[in-house]
N, C-alpha and C positions, 0 to 999 in steps of 0.2 A: 370199905377200906378206911382205916383209921387215919386221923390227921397226920400222925407221924410218918406212916407208910407213904401217904400221898406226898408229903414233903420230901421224903427220901427219894421217891420216884422223880420228883421235879429236879432235885439236885443231880441225879444221875443223868437225866435228859440234858440239863444245862451243861454238865461236865462233858458229856459225849459230844454235844454240838461244839463246845470250845475246843475239845481235842481234835475234832475233824477239821475245824478251821485252821488251827495251828499246823496240823499235818499237811493240809493243802498248801498253805503259804510256804512251808518248809520245802515241799516237793517242787514248787515253782522256783524257789531259790536254788535248789539242787540242780534242776534241769538247766537253768540259765547258766550256772557255773560249770557244769560238767559236760554239757552238750549231749547230742542224741545217742552217740555210741556208748558213752559211759552210763548215761541214764538208762539205756536199754539193758545193760548188764545188771545194774542195780535192780530194776523192776523184774527182770527175768529170774534172778536168784530168789527174790521174794515170792514171785508167782509159783515157782516150783515148790517151795516149802509151804506156801499157803494151801496148795492142793493137798499135800500129804498131812497137813495139820489136822485134818478131820480124823485121820487114823489115830493120832495121839490122844484124842478124847473119846472117839468111837461112840458118841451119843450119850456118854455117861453123865456129863454135867447136868443136862436138862432133867434127867431122872432123879439125880441127887437133889436138885432144887425142889422138885415136886414132892419127893418123899420126906425131906426134912421139914418142909412147910406143913405136911400132914402129920408127921410123927417126930417132932423136935427132940423127944426123949431118946430117939434112936440115932441121933446125929453122929455121935462118935463112931459107932459101929459102921454106919453107912460110909462115912469118910474113909475109914481104915480099909473097908472093902473096895472102895473106889480107887484108893491108892494102890492096892494090890493089882488091880486091872491096869491102871494107867502106866505103870512103869514098863511092863512088856510092850504095851501099845506104843508108848513113846519111843522105845528102842526100834520097833518095827518101822514107825513113821520116818525116823531119822535115817535108817538103813535104806529104805526105799527112795527117799529124797536124794541122798547122795548117790545111790546106785543108778538112779535115772540119768544123772549127769554123764555117767560113763556109757550107759546104754544109748543115749541120744548123741553121743560124740561131742560134748561141749569141751572147750579148751580148759587149760589148767586154771586160768583166772576165774572162770565161771564156777568151776568145781570148788575153789577155795571160798568164793562168796557164798555158795550154797552151804558149805560146811559151817561157816559162821552163822548163816541164817538159821541153820538147824538148832543152834544153841538158843536163838530167839524163840524158835518154835517150841522147844522143850520148856523154856521158862514160861512162855505163854500158856502152855498146856497145864502147868501146875497152877498158875494164877487164875486161869479160867475155872478150875475146880474150886479153888479156895474162895474166889469171889462168888461162885455158885452156892457154896455153903453159907456165906454171909447173906446172899439173897434169900435163901431158904429161911433164914432167921429175920428177914426184913431189915437187915442192916446195910442198906444200899449206900449210905453216906461214905463208907470206907472205899467202895469201888469208885464212887464219884471223885474222891480225893486222889485215889491211886492213879486212875487213868489220866487225869489232868496233870498231876505232878510228873508222872512217867513221861508224858509227852513233852513237858517242859525240859526235863533232863536231856531227852533226845534232841530237842531243838537247840539247847544251849551247846551241847557237845558237838552236834552235827554242824551247827552254824560256825563254831570255832574252826572245825576242820575245813569247811568250805572257804573260810576267809584266810586261813594260814597255810594249809597244806592239803589241798583236795585229794582225796584217796577213797576209792570205793570200799576198800577193806575197813577203813576207819569209819566211813559213813554207815556201813552195816553194823559196825561196832557201836555206833551211837544209838541205833535201835536196840541193840543188846542191853545197853545201860538202862534204858527205860523199861525193858521187859524184866530184867533182873530186879530192878526196884519194885515193880509190881509183884513179882513172885515173893520176895522177902517180906514186903509190906502186908500182902494178903495172908501169907503163912503166919506172920506174927499175930494177926487179928484172929485167925482160926485157933491158934494155940492159946491165946488169951481167953477165947470163948469156950473151948472144949478141952484144952489140955494137950500136952505134947503127944500123948498116945494116939490122938486122932489122926495124925499124919504118918503114923507108923503102919505099914501095910499089914493087913490081916485078912485071912481067907476063911469064910464059912461057905461050904459047898452049896447049900440051899440058897443062901442070900446071893451068892455069886451067880448062880444059874438064873435066878429071877432078874437080877440087875442086868445081866448080859442080854437076856431075851427082850427085856423092856427097852434096852438101849438101841437095839438093832435098827428099828425104823428111824430113830433120830440120827443114827450114824449114816444110814443110806441117804437120807435127806441132805445131811451136811456134805457128804461126798459129791452128790449130784450138783449142789449149789456151787461148791468150790470149783468143780471141773468145768461146768459151763460158764463160770465167771472168769476163769484164768487160763483155760486151755488155748484160747486164741493167741495169747502171748507166746506160749511155747511153740505152737505151730508156725507163727510168724518167724520165730528165731530159726526154725528148721527150714522153712521154704524161702525165707528172705535173708535177713541178717539181724545182728544185735542192734544196729542203729535204727532199723525199722521198728523194733520193739520199743525203743525210746520214744520215737515219734508217736506210735500208737498209745503208749503209756500216758502221754500228756493229754491226748483227747479223752482217754479213759478216765483220767483223774478229774477233768472238768465235768464229764458226764455224771460220774457217780458221787461227786462231792455233795450232791443235794439229797441223797437218800435219807438223811436224818429228818427231813421235813415231815414226811408222812408218819413217822414213828409215834409222835406224841398223840396224834389223832387215833391211830390204831390201838395204841396202848390203852387209851380211854374207852374205845368202843368195844374191845374184846370181851371184857366182863359182861357188858350189857348184852352183847350178841349171844354169849353162852347162856345167859338166863332166859333169853327170849326164844331160843331155838325150839323148845318144847312148850313154853308157857304162852307165848303170844306171837304166832307166825305173822299176823297182819302188821303188828308193830315192828317186827323184825324186818319186814320188807321196806318200811319207811326208813329205818336205821341204815340198812344196807344201801338203799338208794341214795340217801344223803352222804354216806361214806364215799361212794363213787363220785358224787358231785364234788366233795372236798378235794379228793385226790386229783380229779381232772382240772379243777380250778387252780390248784398248785402247780401241776405238771405243765400245763399248756403255755403260760407265759415264759417259764424257764426254757422250755423246748424251743419255741419260736424266737425268743429273745436271744438265746445263745446262737441260734442259727444265723441271725442277722449280724451279730458282733463277733462271730467266730474268729475272723482274721485278727481283730484287735485283741481278743482274749489270748489267742495262741502267741501273739507277738510279745506277751509278757514274759515268755520263756526264752525269747531270743530268736534270731533269724534261722538258727539251725533246725527249727521245728516247723517251718512254713508249710511243709507237706501235711501237717496235722490239721490244717484248716478244713479241708474237704472231709477228712475222716471225722472230725468233730461234727460237721454239719449233717452227716449221716447218722453217726452213733448217738447223737443227742436225742434222736427219736425213740430210743429205748426207754426214755424216762416215762413216757405216757403209759405203756403197758406195765412197767415196773411199779409205778405209783398205783395204778388201778388194781394190780394184783395183791396189794396189801390187804384191802378189805375182803377180797375173794379168798385169799389164803386163810385169813383170820376166821372167816365164816366156816370154811371147810374144817378147820381145826376145832372150832367151837361145836360143830355138829359131829365130832368124833369121826371125821373122815380123813384122818392123818395119812392113812395108807393111800387114799386117792391122790392127795397132794404129793406124796412121795413118788407115786407112779408117774404123775405128770412131770415132776422134776426130772425123773430118769429119762423120759422120752425127750424132754427139752434138751438134756445133756447130749443125747445121741444126735438130735437134729443139729445142734450147734457144732458138734465135731464134724459131722458129715458135710455141712455147708462150708465150714472152714477149709476142710481138705479139698473140696471141689473149687472153691472160689479164690482162696489166697494165692495158689500158684499162678493163676491167670490174672487176677485183678489186684493182687497185693493187699495193701492195708484197707482199701475200699471194700474188698471182698470180705475181710474180717468184720468190718463195721456192718455190712449188709447181713452177714451171718448172725450177728448179735441181734439186730433188729428183728429178723425172721423168728429166731428162737424165742425171744421175749414176748413177741405178739402171740406166738403159739402158747406160751406159758399162761398168759392171761386168758385167752379165749378157751383153752382146754379146761381151765378151772371154772370159767363162767358157765360152761355147758352143764355142770353139776348143780348149779345154784337152784334151778327149778325143782330139783329133788329135795332140797332143804326148805325152800320157801314155796309152799303150795300156791299156785296161781302166778308165780313170777314168770315173766316172759323175757327172752333175750332182747326183744325189741325195746323193752323198758330201759335197758342199759343204754341202747343207742339213742333213745329219746333224751336221756340225761346228758350223755357226753358229746353228741354231735354238735349241738348249738354252741357248746363251750369251745370245741375244736374249731368251729367256724369263726368264733370271736378271735381265736389265736391266729388263724390264717389272715384275717383282715388286719390284725395288729402287725403281723409279720410283713405283709405287702406294703402297708403304709410306712413302716420303718425302713424297708429296703429302698423305697422310692425317695424318702426324705433324708436318709443318712448321708448321701453325697452332698446334700445342700446344707444341712445344719450340723453335721458331725455326729459321731456315735455317743458323745457325752450327753448331748441334749435329746438324742433320740430315745434314751432309756426312760426318762420321766414322761415323755410324750407317749411312748408305747403303753405305759401303765394307764394313762388317761384313756387312750383309744380302746384298750382291752376292757376296762371297767365299763366304758360307755357301751361297747358291743354286748357285754354280758346283760346289761339292762335292756338293750334294744332287742335282743333275742329272747328276753324273758328267762334267761338262764340264772339270773341272780335276783333274789327278793330279800326283803327284810327278815323273813322267816329263816332263810339260810344263815344270815349273820347271827341271829339269836341262837339257833341251835349249835352253830360253830363255837360261840362263846361258852355255851353250856357244856359242850364236850371238853373244851380246854380246861374248864373248871372241874371236870369229872362229875358233873351233875347233869347228864343228858335229859333234855326235856322234849318229848315227842308227842305232847298232847295235841299239837296243832295238826291240821290236815296235811297230807303228803305235800311236799313242797315242789314236786314235779308234776306237770300236767299229764 
């Protein structure tokens, strides 16, 4: 990787983190101002369009990124062909999203919100493709700028609406402003790079057939991910009510706000994993083992820490969301399998087992839907949280089963020997924090918990100097695994 590409990747990572932080703070402000009922309508409309957004792209963008990176001279033809596909898929996605609101019997207000959200979905579908074209040319700095500035526009307009005249329609409109900016900005960069003809749809039957066939696995994976990530909100709205969706949305936002943390590590590890799959399986085992360690070390304190201060965290959004405390205390435990699945999924993809990963995602989706249907009517929001925990643990363990087929000699118990001592450190940290929080308050318990957690990592021999050295090397994208395996 050249220095410029590495720098661009860093810009994109930093911009993504900044965007997610702004988005989370904005959602807290929105929830506190609008209350659970209105927040539920807002989140429900976005959940519906997010599920159908996979159809608007249908896996085309990942293929375009890969093909342009390999054959930059064919970029204009590939983009024109992609546009020819995208337009009908965008129309189908919008039709299905709006149609679902009638099929599921939502009221007029929700239908109107979904209609506005569909405009966001369509703008995002185009900017996704255009930024994909720029990624294929390693021009990530434009995407970095676009996503951050777009979020700022949303924050400024949405914040003004919340302060002066709170309205769900205008708040969805605030998201539309950010999305339209990204669409126009990314289109401008593509036109400047390839010319106006690049965004004019064109069909070549042979190219179209190859593009569609290659995109199908990506499309299926995207559909599965969106469904098992957002179907719980739709089922909650059906079995319970919109206010319950708002309460669940707050716990959901707290839980998934931290997913950007493992991305930098995995982005750095993936190229190395791909190279080691066939060249050095023994070294690959060390890299994979360390990746699990990094993910578990990150996920554990967040999980048990938020479990302890869930009441105080939820209180930031106001008293209308007090029921979300218990939901968050259950839902937060999805972070451990989600983090651990990052290296598992990366290794499966690096070993050309994308179809295996896609199949696992499909089964995970089915499990999530089944458990939501069974548990939500009886146990309400707690049932939805339990369903998420069950499905994400299945996602991780189902992928882990295939790792010994990629790394000869790898045993499932190797994974447990890595993660269980770290998990124990988190449990001890959580117990100490729960006991001392009533005495010293949650503000002081946070730094104390950090000290207890780090001390337990060293006490259980879960952390060594070698771990820190390799972690620093990975962040710098210069992995160094000459040392002996860091786990006994």
